[in-house]
Structures are given as structure tokens and as C-alpha cells.
C-alpha positions as CSV (number, residue, x, y, z in Angstrom):
1,M,78.5,108.0,117.1
2,T,79.8,111.2,115.7
3,K,78.1,113.9,114.4
4,R,78.8,114.0,110.5
5,S,78.3,116.8,108.1
6,E,77.9,115.1,104.4
7,K,80.4,116.1,101.4
8,A,80.1,115.3,98.5
9,G,83.5,112.6,97.5
10,G,83.6,111.4,101.2
11,T,82.4,111.8,104.4
12,N,83.7,115.0,106.9
13,L,83.5,115.3,110.5
14,C,82.6,118.1,112.1
15,A,83.6,119.9,115.4
16,E,81.5,117.7,117.7
17,I,83.2,114.5,118.1
18,T,81.6,111.9,120.5
19,L,83.1,109.0,118.8
20,G,83.6,105.8,121.1
21,W,84.5,102.5,121.3
22,H,83.6,100.3,118.0
23,D,83.2,103.2,116.0
24,A,85.2,103.8,112.5
25,W,87.8,106.2,113.8
26,P,89.0,108.3,110.5
27,A,92.7,108.2,109.0
28,P,93.0,110.5,106.5
29,A,95.5,110.7,103.3
30,K,98.0,113.3,103.0
31,I,99.5,114.6,100.0
32,N,102.8,116.6,99.5
33,L,101.7,120.0,97.5
34,F,105.5,120.4,97.2
35,L,108.7,118.5,99.1
36,H,112.4,120.1,99.6
37,V,115.3,118.1,100.5
38,V,117.2,121.8,102.1
39,G,120.1,119.4,103.8
40,R,121.1,116.7,105.6
41,R,121.9,116.3,109.3
42,A,125.2,115.0,110.9
43,D,123.1,111.6,111.8
44,G,121.7,111.1,108.5
45,Y,118.4,112.7,108.4
46,H,117.1,114.9,105.5
47,L,116.1,118.5,106.5
48,L,112.9,119.0,104.4
49,Q,110.4,121.7,103.9
50,T,107.2,120.8,102.6
51,V,103.4,121.4,103.0
52,F,101.2,118.9,103.9
53,R,97.4,118.7,103.0
54,F,94.6,116.1,104.4
55,L,92.6,114.1,102.0
56,D,88.5,113.4,102.4
57,H,89.9,109.3,101.9
58,G,91.6,107.4,103.6
59,D,91.8,104.2,106.1
60,S,89.5,103.6,109.4
61,L,90.2,101.8,112.6
62,R,87.5,100.5,115.2
63,F,88.7,99.9,118.8
64,T,87.6,97.2,121.3
65,P,88.7,97.6,125.1
66,R,90.5,94.9,126.5
67,D,91.2,94.8,130.9
68,D,94.2,92.5,130.4
69,G,96.8,94.6,129.1
70,Q,97.1,93.3,125.6
71,I,97.2,95.0,122.3
72,L,95.9,92.8,119.9
73,L,96.0,93.1,116.0
74,S,92.5,91.4,114.7
75,T,93.6,92.7,110.9
76,P,97.5,92.2,110.9
77,I,99.0,93.4,107.6
78,P,100.7,90.6,105.7
79,G,104.3,90.4,106.1
80,V,104.4,93.2,109.1
81,P,105.6,91.6,112.4
82,V,103.1,92.5,114.8
83,E,106.0,94.2,117.3
84,S,107.1,96.6,114.0
85,D,103.4,97.3,113.0
86,L,103.0,101.4,114.1
87,C,99.3,101.1,115.1
88,Y,101.1,98.3,117.8
89,R,103.7,100.4,118.6
90,A,101.3,103.5,118.8
91,A,99.0,101.8,121.1
92,R,102.1,100.5,123.1
93,L,103.6,103.9,123.4
94,V,100.6,105.6,124.7
95,Q,99.9,102.4,127.5
96,Q,103.3,103.0,128.5
97,T,103.6,107.1,129.0
98,T,100.2,107.1,130.4
99,G,101.0,104.4,133.1
100,L,97.7,102.5,132.3
101,V,99.3,99.2,131.5
102,E,96.2,97.6,132.5
103,C,94.5,98.9,129.8
104,G,94.1,97.0,126.7
105,V,92.5,97.1,123.1
106,E,92.1,95.4,120.0
107,I,92.3,97.3,116.7
108,A,90.8,96.5,113.8
109,L,92.4,98.9,110.6
110,E,90.4,99.0,107.4
111,K,92.9,99.7,104.8
112,R,92.5,101.6,101.6
113,L,95.4,103.6,101.5
114,P,98.2,101.4,99.4
115,M,101.4,100.8,101.1
116,G,104.5,102.7,99.9
117,G,102.1,105.1,98.0
118,G,103.4,108.8,99.4
119,L,99.7,109.1,101.1
120,G,100.8,108.7,104.6
121,G,98.7,105.4,105.2
122,G,100.8,103.9,108.2
123,S,101.5,107.0,109.9
124,S,97.8,108.3,109.7
125,D,96.7,105.2,111.3
126,A,99.6,105.2,114.0
127,A,98.5,108.6,114.8
128,T,94.7,107.7,114.6
129,V,95.8,105.3,117.5
130,L,97.4,108.0,119.3
131,L,94.6,110.2,119.4
132,A,92.3,107.7,119.9
133,L,93.2,105.6,122.4
134,N,94.6,108.8,124.6
135,H,91.0,109.9,124.2
136,L,89.4,106.4,125.0
137,W,91.8,105.2,127.8
138,G,91.7,108.9,129.2
139,G,95.1,109.4,129.4
140,G,95.2,113.1,129.2
141,L,97.9,113.3,127.0
142,S,98.6,117.0,125.8
143,R,98.6,117.0,121.5
144,E,102.0,118.2,121.9
145,A,102.8,115.3,124.3
146,L,101.1,112.9,121.6
147,Q,103.0,114.5,118.5
148,A,106.4,113.7,120.3
149,L,105.3,110.2,121.0
150,G,104.6,110.4,117.2
151,L,107.7,111.8,116.0
152,Q,109.3,108.3,117.5
153,L,106.8,106.7,115.1
154,G,108.1,108.4,112.2
155,A,108.4,111.6,110.6
156,D,105.4,112.1,109.1
157,V,102.9,111.3,112.1
158,P,103.2,114.4,114.1
159,V,101.5,116.3,111.5
160,F,98.6,113.7,111.6
161,V,98.2,114.7,115.4
162,F,98.6,118.2,115.1
163,G,95.2,118.3,112.9
164,Q,96.1,121.1,110.4
165,N,97.4,121.6,107.3
166,A,101.0,122.5,107.3
167,F,104.2,123.9,106.2
168,A,106.6,121.5,107.9
169,E,110.2,121.6,108.2
170,G,113.2,120.0,109.7
171,V,112.6,116.3,109.5
172,G,109.0,116.9,109.1
173,E,108.4,117.7,112.8
174,A,108.6,121.6,113.0
175,L,105.2,122.6,111.7
176,R,103.1,125.7,110.9
177,P,99.3,125.8,109.7
178,V,98.6,127.1,106.8
179,T,95.1,128.4,105.1
180,L,94.7,126.2,101.7
181,P,92.2,127.1,99.3
182,E,89.3,124.5,98.3
183,A,90.4,122.0,95.7
184,W,89.6,118.4,94.5
185,Y,92.5,115.7,93.4
186,V,92.6,113.1,91.5
187,V,95.0,110.4,92.7
188,L,96.2,108.1,90.8
189,E,98.0,104.7,92.4
190,P,100.9,103.3,90.2
191,P,100.9,99.1,91.0
192,V,104.1,99.4,93.0
193,G,105.2,100.4,96.3
194,V,108.1,102.6,97.1
195,P,110.5,102.3,99.8
196,T,111.3,105.4,101.4
197,A,114.5,104.5,102.4
198,T,115.8,103.7,98.6
199,I,115.0,106.9,97.3
200,F,116.3,108.9,100.3
201,G,119.5,106.8,100.0
202,D,120.1,107.4,96.2
203,A,123.1,109.4,95.3
204,A,121.7,111.1,92.7
205,L,119.0,113.0,95.2
206,C,118.7,116.5,95.0
207,R,120.1,117.7,99.1
208,N,120.9,121.3,98.5
209,T,117.3,122.9,97.5
210,P,117.1,126.8,98.6
211,R,115.2,127.2,101.4
212,T,111.5,128.9,101.0
213,D,110.0,131.5,103.0
214,S,107.8,129.6,105.1
215,L,105.3,132.9,105.5
216,N,105.7,134.0,101.8
217,W,104.9,130.4,100.2
218,W,101.9,129.7,98.0
219,P,100.0,127.1,96.5
220,D,101.7,125.9,93.3
221,Q,104.7,127.1,94.4
222,G,108.0,124.4,94.6
223,H,108.5,121.1,93.6
224,N,108.7,117.3,95.0
225,D,113.0,116.6,94.8
226,L,112.4,112.9,95.4
227,E,110.0,112.6,91.7
228,P,113.0,112.2,89.7
229,V,114.6,109.9,91.6
230,A,111.2,107.7,92.1
231,C,110.6,107.9,88.3
232,R,113.8,106.7,87.3
233,H,113.7,103.7,90.0
234,F,110.1,103.2,88.8
235,P,109.2,104.1,85.3
236,V,105.4,103.1,86.0
237,V,105.3,106.2,88.4
238,A,106.8,108.4,85.5
239,E,104.0,107.1,83.3
240,Y,101.4,107.8,85.7
241,L,102.7,111.3,85.7
242,A,102.7,111.8,82.4
243,W,99.0,111.0,82.0
244,L,97.9,113.3,84.4
245,Q,100.0,116.1,83.4
246,Q,97.6,116.0,80.2
247,F,94.9,117.6,82.1
248,A,96.8,119.7,85.1
249,P,99.7,120.2,86.7
250,A,100.6,116.8,88.4
251,R,102.7,115.8,90.9
252,M,104.2,112.6,92.8
253,S,103.2,112.8,96.8
254,G,106.1,112.0,99.3
255,S,108.5,109.6,97.9
256,G,106.3,107.9,95.5
257,A,104.0,106.0,94.2
258,C,101.1,108.3,94.1
259,V,100.8,111.3,92.3
260,F,97.8,113.5,92.3
261,A,96.7,116.9,90.2
262,A,94.4,119.6,91.7
263,F,90.8,120.9,90.2
264,S,88.6,123.5,91.1
265,T,85.5,121.6,91.3
266,E,84.4,117.9,91.9
267,Q,82.9,117.7,88.2
268,S,86.0,118.5,86.2
269,A,88.3,116.0,89.0
270,R,85.5,113.3,88.0
271,E,85.7,114.0,84.6
272,V,89.2,113.7,84.2
273,L,89.5,110.7,86.1
274,A,86.8,108.9,84.2
275,Q,89.0,108.9,81.4
276,R,91.8,107.2,83.0
277,P,93.2,103.7,80.8
278,V,91.7,100.4,81.7
279,G,93.3,99.3,84.5
280,M,94.7,102.3,85.8
281,R,93.8,102.6,89.9
282,G,92.6,106.4,90.9
283,W,89.9,108.1,93.1
284,V,88.8,111.8,93.5
285,A,88.9,113.5,97.0
286,A,88.1,116.9,98.2
287,G,91.0,119.0,100.0
288,L,90.3,119.1,103.6
289,D,90.6,122.2,105.5
290,N,91.9,120.1,109.1
291,H,92.3,116.6,109.8
292,P,88.9,115.5,111.2
293,L,89.8,114.4,114.4
294,H,91.4,117.9,114.9
295,P,88.3,119.2,117.6
296,L,88.8,115.7,119.8
297,K,89.9,117.0,123.0
298,S,92.4,114.5,125.2
């Protein structure tokens, strides 16, 4: 088990991490406080600048040890082949990198974050698998080594392993920790999954936003270059943004579809959420100072 500190709106892990086999390991959501596309590499990858913030809401995973080297998913995602599942791939990477091929695991995922929502759900799940299995199997890999493994799985995985709110550059792997003010967020989930490739592949996407000086960035600065493209492809995203804009500056996270707005208190955030139209899905979460597994030692 783990010692916990209770926080309105969710459960926050405190500094002493004692999670073990069968416990619920957290995989928090992230939001992008801004997201600029500042260029494109010769290999086609887009160069970004963004600030990632973790939220006190997300998926959770449980791990059951096996001694036959097999990696099994007890809650597979419909339509996703096992070999393509990020949790499976993350577990296999730890197994192969550490040489612990005799160690196996069964992974149960409790999914709360929407797929194609821009909240980093799959990336967060993969990062938690990397961190948890390295710890539970005694793999001895450093956090930096796990970040490198994470980059093989996806551009957003390293920040979840990094474990701190961060200003990110490059394809998202160059990370610098940032201190952010306390805030509560209303997050809305439009009923659509947005394929990241569709947004980044759109010819109309702005790819030359001037670079921001990371040392001089402040909250509320910047915008999301992907937002206009996502709104054009998926008008419901624009509808959800327009509704939330009535109450506070609203922004899309990542490549969408989820949108969010920040509030200074939990009460004000919940008052806004309570006014949402029937059928509009959303929730309130506190912004975290760090990933809940950041204190974990390998």
C-alpha cells in the first residue's frame, strides 16, 4: 500500500511510495497549457514547445507477477492488437532492457481517460508500466534510462516518467521542470476521438510559430496551434470550447479532443461544471505539482 494525503477532487500520493504488487498504480492525465509548433525536422517530426501539467485524475493499473516470462493484459483495449498496446510494449521493453526475461506480469488497466482526448492517457499508462515494473522487478534502470525507453513508445511518454510539470521542446523529449500556481481545472470530453496523425498531417497547420523563451514563459501565455485544425475537422470540439469560454479562457489540450479552463478554487470550477448542458461529459481536477510517482526510487 501507499501512504496517502487526501485532497478534494481526488487522491494524491505523498512522498513515501510503498506501492507493491496488486496495488493500484496511478497514471494521471496531463494537459498542455500551450502548444506551439515551431518547425519540422527533415524526418517529418514536428518541433514543439509546450508546458505539461499533471492533473489529479486519471487511469490506474494493477500488476500481478508471473514466473513464466509472459506479459498478459487482463483488460485489453477493444480493437487494439496486444503487440501494439502501449502497456504491453512498455512491459516488454523493461523485460528486454533489464534482461529479466524470466519475469512476467499480468496487467489490469482501469481506464478513465478517453482515447483520442489529448490528455495523454495511453502515454501515461505506458510510463506507469515502465516505472512500476522497473521497481517491482528490481530492474535498476535510472529515471533517465526509462525516459529514453519511453521515447521509443511515444513523444509524450518521457514527461510522465520525468515526473514533474515541465516546459518541453524538441518533439517533446527536452524537458525543464516548471513551478506552476495552484489551479483547479474544468475538463470537458467531446464525444469524439481525434487522431493525432490527422491533425499533424493537415496542410493548414501552422508550423512556424516564433519560439518562446522557456525561462520567461508565464501561465496563460501562448496558444494551441493544433486547435483551429482540430475544430475544423471536428466541429464538436469548437462547440465545447465555445461553451467553456463563457466562464474563463478555454483551450484544447494536445491534439484534442478534450478542452479545459483554469479556476482559482474548487468551488468556482464545480459551479461551472454544474451548468453544463445535459449530455456534456466533464469533470473537475486539481493541478498537481508533480506526478504522483515522482518520489518513486528505482
